[in-house]
Chimera marker file (.cmm) of the C-alpha trace (Angstrom):
<marker_set name="trace">
<marker id="1" x="10.190" y="-11.155" z="-8.341" r="1" g="1" b="0" radius="0.5"/>
<marker id="2" x="6.435" y="-10.582" z="-8.392" r="1" g="1" b="0" radius="0.5"/>
<marker id="3" x="5.098" y="-7.520" z="-6.664" r="1" g="1" b="0" radius="0.5"/>
<marker id="4" x="1.789" y="-6.517" z="-5.202" r="1" g="1" b="0" radius="0.5"/>
<marker id="5" x="-0.091" y="-4.439" z="-7.822" r="1" g="1" b="0" radius="0.5"/>
<marker id="6" x="0.105" y="-0.725" z="-7.117" r="1" g="1" b="0" radius="0.5"/>
<marker id="7" x="-3.691" y="-0.397" z="-7.499" r="1" g="1" b="0" radius="0.5"/>
<marker id="8" x="-4.125" y="-2.445" z="-4.301" r="1" g="1" b="0" radius="0.5"/>
<marker id="9" x="-1.833" y="-0.343" z="-2.093" r="1" g="1" b="0" radius="0.5"/>
<marker id="10" x="-4.525" y="2.236" z="-1.154" r="1" g="1" b="0" radius="0.5"/>
<marker id="11" x="-6.719" y="-0.614" z="0.088" r="1" g="1" b="0" radius="0.5"/>
<marker id="12" x="-3.895" y="-2.088" z="2.153" r="1" g="1" b="0" radius="0.5"/>
<marker id="13" x="-3.163" y="1.316" z="3.630" r="1" g="1" b="0" radius="0.5"/>
<marker id="14" x="-6.856" y="1.791" z="4.422" r="1" g="1" b="0" radius="0.5"/>
<marker id="15" x="-6.629" y="-1.557" z="6.201" r="1" g="1" b="0" radius="0.5"/>
<marker id="16" x="-3.779" y="-0.123" z="8.252" r="1" g="1" b="0" radius="0.5"/>
<marker id="17" x="-5.076" y="3.368" z="9.009" r="1" g="1" b="0" radius="0.5"/>
<marker id="18" x="-8.816" y="2.859" z="9.506" r="1" g="1" b="0" radius="0.5"/>
<marker id="19" x="-8.420" y="0.537" z="12.531" r="1" g="1" b="0" radius="0.5"/>
<marker id="20" x="-5.971" y="3.058" z="13.991" r="1" g="1" b="0" radius="0.5"/>
<marker id="21" x="-8.588" y="5.798" z="13.563" r="1" g="1" b="0" radius="0.5"/>
<marker id="22" x="-11.160" y="3.691" z="15.372" r="1" g="1" b="0" radius="0.5"/>
<marker id="23" x="-8.797" y="3.304" z="18.314" r="1" g="1" b="0" radius="0.5"/>
<marker id="24" x="-8.115" y="7.054" z="18.365" r="1" g="1" b="0" radius="0.5"/>
<marker id="25" x="-11.815" y="7.908" z="18.175" r="1" g="1" b="0" radius="0.5"/>
<marker id="26" x="-12.649" y="5.465" z="20.968" r="1" g="1" b="0" radius="0.5"/>
<marker id="27" x="-10.038" y="7.050" z="23.238" r="1" g="1" b="0" radius="0.5"/>
<marker id="28" x="-11.181" y="10.565" z="22.329" r="1" g="1" b="0" radius="0.5"/>
<marker id="29" x="-14.790" y="9.606" z="23.029" r="1" g="1" b="0" radius="0.5"/>
<marker id="30" x="-13.941" y="8.397" z="26.526" r="1" g="1" b="0" radius="0.5"/>
<marker id="31" x="-11.856" y="11.522" z="27.217" r="1" g="1" b="0" radius="0.5"/>
<marker id="32" x="-14.664" y="13.847" z="26.128" r="1" g="1" b="0" radius="0.5"/>
<marker id="33" x="-17.162" y="11.765" z="28.093" r="1" g="1" b="0" radius="0.5"/>
<marker id="34" x="-15.131" y="12.247" z="31.294" r="1" g="1" b="0" radius="0.5"/>
<marker id="35" x="-14.224" y="15.876" z="30.642" r="1" g="1" b="0" radius="0.5"/>
<marker id="36" x="-15.775" y="18.823" z="32.461" r="1" g="1" b="0" radius="0.5"/>
<marker id="37" x="-17.350" y="20.278" z="29.279" r="1" g="1" b="0" radius="0.5"/>
<marker id="38" x="-20.663" y="21.937" z="29.916" r="1" g="1" b="0" radius="0.5"/>
<marker id="39" x="-22.129" y="20.562" z="26.670" r="1" g="1" b="0" radius="0.5"/>
<marker id="40" x="-20.568" y="17.180" z="25.888" r="1" g="1" b="0" radius="0.5"/>
<marker id="41" x="-23.259" y="15.805" z="23.611" r="1" g="1" b="0" radius="0.5"/>
<marker id="42" x="-22.357" y="17.768" z="20.445" r="1" g="1" b="0" radius="0.5"/>
<marker id="43" x="-18.776" y="16.509" z="20.675" r="1" g="1" b="0" radius="0.5"/>
<marker id="44" x="-19.868" y="12.959" z="21.421" r="1" g="1" b="0" radius="0.5"/>
<marker id="45" x="-22.303" y="12.983" z="18.486" r="1" g="1" b="0" radius="0.5"/>
<marker id="46" x="-19.590" y="14.284" z="16.179" r="1" g="1" b="0" radius="0.5"/>
<marker id="47" x="-17.179" y="11.555" z="17.262" r="1" g="1" b="0" radius="0.5"/>
<marker id="48" x="-19.949" y="8.946" z="16.855" r="1" g="1" b="0" radius="0.5"/>
<marker id="49" x="-20.778" y="10.158" z="13.346" r="1" g="1" b="0" radius="0.5"/>
<marker id="50" x="-17.151" y="10.024" z="12.275" r="1" g="1" b="0" radius="0.5"/>
<marker id="51" x="-16.679" y="6.629" z="13.904" r="1" g="1" b="0" radius="0.5"/>
<marker id="52" x="-19.686" y="5.290" z="11.960" r="1" g="1" b="0" radius="0.5"/>
<marker id="53" x="-18.209" y="6.581" z="8.678" r="1" g="1" b="0" radius="0.5"/>
<marker id="54" x="-14.805" y="5.036" z="9.459" r="1" g="1" b="0" radius="0.5"/>
<marker id="55" x="-16.466" y="1.713" z="10.318" r="1" g="1" b="0" radius="0.5"/>
<marker id="56" x="-18.387" y="1.821" z="7.033" r="1" g="1" b="0" radius="0.5"/>
<marker id="57" x="-15.201" y="2.518" z="5.072" r="1" g="1" b="0" radius="0.5"/>
<marker id="58" x="-13.383" y="-0.263" z="6.924" r="1" g="1" b="0" radius="0.5"/>
<marker id="59" x="-16.179" y="-2.704" z="6.063" r="1" g="1" b="0" radius="0.5"/>
<marker id="60" x="-15.901" y="-1.719" z="2.385" r="1" g="1" b="0" radius="0.5"/>
<marker id="61" x="-12.143" y="-2.274" z="2.574" r="1" g="1" b="0" radius="0.5"/>
<marker id="62" x="-12.579" y="-5.708" z="4.149" r="1" g="1" b="0" radius="0.5"/>
<marker id="63" x="-15.153" y="-6.613" z="1.489" r="1" g="1" b="0" radius="0.5"/>
<marker id="64" x="-12.641" y="-5.581" z="-1.197" r="1" g="1" b="0" radius="0.5"/>
<marker id="65" x="-10.000" y="-7.736" z="0.499" r="1" g="1" b="0" radius="0.5"/>
<marker id="66" x="-12.308" y="-10.729" z="0.479" r="1" g="1" b="0" radius="0.5"/>
<marker id="67" x="-13.380" y="-10.205" z="-3.128" r="1" g="1" b="0" radius="0.5"/>
<marker id="68" x="-9.791" y="-9.907" z="-4.404" r="1" g="1" b="0" radius="0.5"/>
<marker id="69" x="-8.224" y="-12.579" z="-2.141" r="1" g="1" b="0" radius="0.5"/>
<marker id="70" x="-6.129" y="-10.068" z="-0.233" r="1" g="1" b="0" radius="0.5"/>
<marker id="71" x="-4.916" y="-10.215" z="3.334" r="1" g="1" b="0" radius="0.5"/>
<marker id="72" x="-3.104" y="-7.807" z="5.631" r="1" g="1" b="0" radius="0.5"/>
<marker id="73" x="-1.102" y="-9.034" z="8.614" r="1" g="1" b="0" radius="0.5"/>
<marker id="74" x="0.552" y="-6.797" z="11.163" r="1" g="1" b="0" radius="0.5"/>
<marker id="75" x="4.052" y="-8.008" z="11.913" r="1" g="1" b="0" radius="0.5"/>
<marker id="76" x="6.760" y="-6.905" z="14.290" r="1" g="1" b="0" radius="0.5"/>
<marker id="77" x="6.678" y="-3.517" z="15.972" r="1" g="1" b="0" radius="0.5"/>
<marker id="78" x="9.553" y="-1.686" z="17.605" r="1" g="1" b="0" radius="0.5"/>
<marker id="79" x="10.138" y="1.902" z="18.721" r="1" g="1" b="0" radius="0.5"/>
<marker id="80" x="10.632" y="3.168" z="15.168" r="1" g="1" b="0" radius="0.5"/>
<marker id="81" x="8.807" y="0.891" z="12.732" r="1" g="1" b="0" radius="0.5"/>
<marker id="82" x="5.790" y="-1.363" z="12.345" r="1" g="1" b="0" radius="0.5"/>
<marker id="83" x="5.934" y="-4.138" z="9.797" r="1" g="1" b="0" radius="0.5"/>
<marker id="84" x="2.965" y="-5.216" z="7.692" r="1" g="1" b="0" radius="0.5"/>
<marker id="85" x="2.680" y="-8.191" z="5.369" r="1" g="1" b="0" radius="0.5"/>
<marker id="86" x="0.557" y="-7.753" z="2.256" r="1" g="1" b="0" radius="0.5"/>
<marker id="87" x="-0.804" y="-10.943" z="0.682" r="1" g="1" b="0" radius="0.5"/>
<marker id="88" x="-2.301" y="-10.879" z="-2.803" r="1" g="1" b="0" radius="0.5"/>
<marker id="89" x="-3.067" y="-13.985" z="-4.868" r="1" g="1" b="0" radius="0.5"/>
<marker id="90" x="-0.151" y="-15.993" z="-3.520" r="1" g="1" b="0" radius="0.5"/>
<marker id="91" x="2.260" y="-13.064" z="-3.424" r="1" g="1" b="0" radius="0.5"/>
<marker id="92" x="3.562" y="-11.803" z="-0.085" r="1" g="1" b="0" radius="0.5"/>
<marker id="93" x="5.238" y="-8.449" z="0.293" r="1" g="1" b="0" radius="0.5"/>
<marker id="94" x="6.600" y="-7.137" z="3.562" r="1" g="1" b="0" radius="0.5"/>
<marker id="95" x="6.566" y="-3.378" z="4.162" r="1" g="1" b="0" radius="0.5"/>
<marker id="96" x="7.801" y="-1.372" z="7.103" r="1" g="1" b="0" radius="0.5"/>
<marker id="97" x="6.063" y="1.825" z="8.102" r="1" g="1" b="0" radius="0.5"/>
<marker id="98" x="7.624" y="4.430" z="10.351" r="1" g="1" b="0" radius="0.5"/>
<marker id="99" x="5.576" y="4.860" z="13.527" r="1" g="1" b="0" radius="0.5"/>
<marker id="100" x="5.875" y="8.616" z="13.049" r="1" g="1" b="0" radius="0.5"/>
<marker id="101" x="4.447" y="8.273" z="9.541" r="1" g="1" b="0" radius="0.5"/>
<marker id="102" x="1.599" y="6.130" z="10.877" r="1" g="1" b="0" radius="0.5"/>
<marker id="103" x="0.792" y="8.791" z="13.459" r="1" g="1" b="0" radius="0.5"/>
<marker id="104" x="1.022" y="11.698" z="10.998" r="1" g="1" b="0" radius="0.5"/>
<marker id="105" x="-1.023" y="9.962" z="8.296" r="1" g="1" b="0" radius="0.5"/>
<marker id="106" x="-3.640" y="8.981" z="10.880" r="1" g="1" b="0" radius="0.5"/>
<marker id="107" x="-3.903" y="12.597" z="11.952" r="1" g="1" b="0" radius="0.5"/>
<marker id="108" x="-4.289" y="13.784" z="8.350" r="1" g="1" b="0" radius="0.5"/>
<marker id="109" x="-6.910" y="11.154" z="7.609" r="1" g="1" b="0" radius="0.5"/>
<marker id="110" x="-8.813" y="12.024" z="10.779" r="1" g="1" b="0" radius="0.5"/>
<marker id="111" x="-8.788" y="15.690" z="9.766" r="1" g="1" b="0" radius="0.5"/>
<marker id="112" x="-10.268" y="14.693" z="6.380" r="1" g="1" b="0" radius="0.5"/>
<marker id="113" x="-13.093" y="12.843" z="8.119" r="1" g="1" b="0" radius="0.5"/>
<marker id="114" x="-13.789" y="15.869" z="10.333" r="1" g="1" b="0" radius="0.5"/>
<marker id="115" x="-13.876" y="18.154" z="7.281" r="1" g="1" b="0" radius="0.5"/>
<marker id="116" x="-16.336" y="15.863" z="5.480" r="1" g="1" b="0" radius="0.5"/>
<marker id="117" x="-18.702" y="15.762" z="8.412" r="1" g="1" b="0" radius="0.5"/>
<link id1="1" id2="2" r="1" g="1" b="0" radius="0.2"/>
<link id1="2" id2="3" r="1" g="1" b="0" radius="0.2"/>
<link id1="3" id2="4" r="1" g="1" b="0" radius="0.2"/>
<link id1="4" id2="5" r="1" g="1" b="0" radius="0.2"/>
<link id1="5" id2="6" r="1" g="1" b="0" radius="0.2"/>
<link id1="6" id2="7" r="1" g="1" b="0" radius="0.2"/>
<link id1="7" id2="8" r="1" g="1" b="0" radius="0.2"/>
<link id1="8" id2="9" r="1" g="1" b="0" radius="0.2"/>
<link id1="9" id2="10" r="1" g="1" b="0" radius="0.2"/>
<link id1="10" id2="11" r="1" g="1" b="0" radius="0.2"/>
<link id1="11" id2="12" r="1" g="1" b="0" radius="0.2"/>
<link id1="12" id2="13" r="1" g="1" b="0" radius="0.2"/>
<link id1="13" id2="14" r="1" g="1" b="0" radius="0.2"/>
<link id1="14" id2="15" r="1" g="1" b="0" radius="0.2"/>
<link id1="15" id2="16" r="1" g="1" b="0" radius="0.2"/>
<link id1="16" id2="17" r="1" g="1" b="0" radius="0.2"/>
<link id1="17" id2="18" r="1" g="1" b="0" radius="0.2"/>
<link id1="18" id2="19" r="1" g="1" b="0" radius="0.2"/>
<link id1="19" id2="20" r="1" g="1" b="0" radius="0.2"/>
<link id1="20" id2="21" r="1" g="1" b="0" radius="0.2"/>
<link id1="21" id2="22" r="1" g="1" b="0" radius="0.2"/>
<link id1="22" id2="23" r="1" g="1" b="0" radius="0.2"/>
<link id1="23" id2="24" r="1" g="1" b="0" radius="0.2"/>
<link id1="24" id2="25" r="1" g="1" b="0" radius="0.2"/>
<link id1="25" id2="26" r="1" g="1" b="0" radius="0.2"/>
<link id1="26" id2="27" r="1" g="1" b="0" radius="0.2"/>
<link id1="27" id2="28" r="1" g="1" b="0" radius="0.2"/>
<link id1="28" id2="29" r="1" g="1" b="0" radius="0.2"/>
<link id1="29" id2="30" r="1" g="1" b="0" radius="0.2"/>
<link id1="30" id2="31" r="1" g="1" b="0" radius="0.2"/>
<link id1="31" id2="32" r="1" g="1" b="0" radius="0.2"/>
<link id1="32" id2="33" r="1" g="1" b="0" radius="0.2"/>
<link id1="33" id2="34" r="1" g="1" b="0" radius="0.2"/>
<link id1="34" id2="35" r="1" g="1" b="0" radius="0.2"/>
<link id1="35" id2="36" r="1" g="1" b="0" radius="0.2"/>
<link id1="36" id2="37" r="1" g="1" b="0" radius="0.2"/>
<link id1="37" id2="38" r="1" g="1" b="0" radius="0.2"/>
<link id1="38" id2="39" r="1" g="1" b="0" radius="0.2"/>
<link id1="39" id2="40" r="1" g="1" b="0" radius="0.2"/>
<link id1="40" id2="41" r="1" g="1" b="0" radius="0.2"/>
<link id1="41" id2="42" r="1" g="1" b="0" radius="0.2"/>
<link id1="42" id2="43" r="1" g="1" b="0" radius="0.2"/>
<link id1="43" id2="44" r="1" g="1" b="0" radius="0.2"/>
<link id1="44" id2="45" r="1" g="1" b="0" radius="0.2"/>
<link id1="45" id2="46" r="1" g="1" b="0" radius="0.2"/>
<link id1="46" id2="47" r="1" g="1" b="0" radius="0.2"/>
<link id1="47" id2="48" r="1" g="1" b="0" radius="0.2"/>
<link id1="48" id2="49" r="1" g="1" b="0" radius="0.2"/>
<link id1="49" id2="50" r="1" g="1" b="0" radius="0.2"/>
<link id1="50" id2="51" r="1" g="1" b="0" radius="0.2"/>
<link id1="51" id2="52" r="1" g="1" b="0" radius="0.2"/>
<link id1="52" id2="53" r="1" g="1" b="0" radius="0.2"/>
<link id1="53" id2="54" r="1" g="1" b="0" radius="0.2"/>
<link id1="54" id2="55" r="1" g="1" b="0" radius="0.2"/>
<link id1="55" id2="56" r="1" g="1" b="0" radius="0.2"/>
<link id1="56" id2="57" r="1" g="1" b="0" radius="0.2"/>
<link id1="57" id2="58" r="1" g="1" b="0" radius="0.2"/>
<link id1="58" id2="59" r="1" g="1" b="0" radius="0.2"/>
<link id1="59" id2="60" r="1" g="1" b="0" radius="0.2"/>
<link id1="60" id2="61" r="1" g="1" b="0" radius="0.2"/>
<link id1="61" id2="62" r="1" g="1" b="0" radius="0.2"/>
<link id1="62" id2="63" r="1" g="1" b="0" radius="0.2"/>
<link id1="63" id2="64" r="1" g="1" b="0" radius="0.2"/>
<link id1="64" id2="65" r="1" g="1" b="0" radius="0.2"/>
<link id1="65" id2="66" r="1" g="1" b="0" radius="0.2"/>
<link id1="66" id2="67" r="1" g="1" b="0" radius="0.2"/>
<link id1="67" id2="68" r="1" g="1" b="0" radius="0.2"/>
<link id1="68" id2="69" r="1" g="1" b="0" radius="0.2"/>
<link id1="69" id2="70" r="1" g="1" b="0" radius="0.2"/>
<link id1="70" id2="71" r="1" g="1" b="0" radius="0.2"/>
<link id1="71" id2="72" r="1" g="1" b="0" radius="0.2"/>
<link id1="72" id2="73" r="1" g="1" b="0" radius="0.2"/>
<link id1="73" id2="74" r="1" g="1" b="0" radius="0.2"/>
<link id1="74" id2="75" r="1" g="1" b="0" radius="0.2"/>
<link id1="75" id2="76" r="1" g="1" b="0" radius="0.2"/>
<link id1="76" id2="77" r="1" g="1" b="0" radius="0.2"/>
<link id1="77" id2="78" r="1" g="1" b="0" radius="0.2"/>
<link id1="78" id2="79" r="1" g="1" b="0" radius="0.2"/>
<link id1="79" id2="80" r="1" g="1" b="0" radius="0.2"/>
<link id1="80" id2="81" r="1" g="1" b="0" radius="0.2"/>
<link id1="81" id2="82" r="1" g="1" b="0" radius="0.2"/>
<link id1="82" id2="83" r="1" g="1" b="0" radius="0.2"/>
<link id1="83" id2="84" r="1" g="1" b="0" radius="0.2"/>
<link id1="84" id2="85" r="1" g="1" b="0" radius="0.2"/>
<link id1="85" id2="86" r="1" g="1" b="0" radius="0.2"/>
<link id1="86" id2="87" r="1" g="1" b="0" radius="0.2"/>
<link id1="87" id2="88" r="1" g="1" b="0" radius="0.2"/>
<link id1="88" id2="89" r="1" g="1" b="0" radius="0.2"/>
<link id1="89" id2="90" r="1" g="1" b="0" radius="0.2"/>
<link id1="90" id2="91" r="1" g="1" b="0" radius="0.2"/>
<link id1="91" id2="92" r="1" g="1" b="0" radius="0.2"/>
<link id1="92" id2="93" r="1" g="1" b="0" radius="0.2"/>
<link id1="93" id2="94" r="1" g="1" b="0" radius="0.2"/>
<link id1="94" id2="95" r="1" g="1" b="0" radius="0.2"/>
<link id1="95" id2="96" r="1" g="1" b="0" radius="0.2"/>
<link id1="96" id2="97" r="1" g="1" b="0" radius="0.2"/>
<link id1="97" id2="98" r="1" g="1" b="0" radius="0.2"/>
<link id1="98" id2="99" r="1" g="1" b="0" radius="0.2"/>
<link id1="99" id2="100" r="1" g="1" b="0" radius="0.2"/>
<link id1="100" id2="101" r="1" g="1" b="0" radius="0.2"/>
<link id1="101" id2="102" r="1" g="1" b="0" radius="0.2"/>
<link id1="102" id2="103" r="1" g="1" b="0" radius="0.2"/>
<link id1="103" id2="104" r="1" g="1" b="0" radius="0.2"/>
<link id1="104" id2="105" r="1" g="1" b="0" radius="0.2"/>
<link id1="105" id2="106" r="1" g="1" b="0" radius="0.2"/>
<link id1="106" id2="107" r="1" g="1" b="0" radius="0.2"/>
<link id1="107" id2="108" r="1" g="1" b="0" radius="0.2"/>
<link id1="108" id2="109" r="1" g="1" b="0" radius="0.2"/>
<link id1="109" id2="110" r="1" g="1" b="0" radius="0.2"/>
<link id1="110" id2="111" r="1" g="1" b="0" radius="0.2"/>
<link id1="111" id2="112" r="1" g="1" b="0" radius="0.2"/>
<link id1="112" id2="113" r="1" g="1" b="0" radius="0.2"/>
<link id1="113" id2="114" r="1" g="1" b="0" radius="0.2"/>
<link id1="114" id2="115" r="1" g="1" b="0" radius="0.2"/>
<link id1="115" id2="116" r="1" g="1" b="0" radius="0.2"/>
<link id1="116" id2="117" r="1" g="1" b="0" radius="0.2"/>
</marker_set>
């Protein structure tokens, strides 16, 4: 059975996590915007800067997908797992990710973006 090359897995995972980060940042932005902080703008600018970097990285990931004939499809979701289908040059591989793992990895990745900024 043919498998997806291991060198492509980080790109597939970026395709999974980066959109999740954008959703998180959008929600955080609206929460900070409505919060009673005295000085909201520094927080909003920080979230905007990180969101711009995530969008840039997501665009690079999508460009890589297009260049290498890759596709990522989100499949079924239940309380415990989310399924993703990885397509690469005629090969399809189905992987299930624990929702807890998705949350934890998203948090770690978000912390990396905050550290870089």
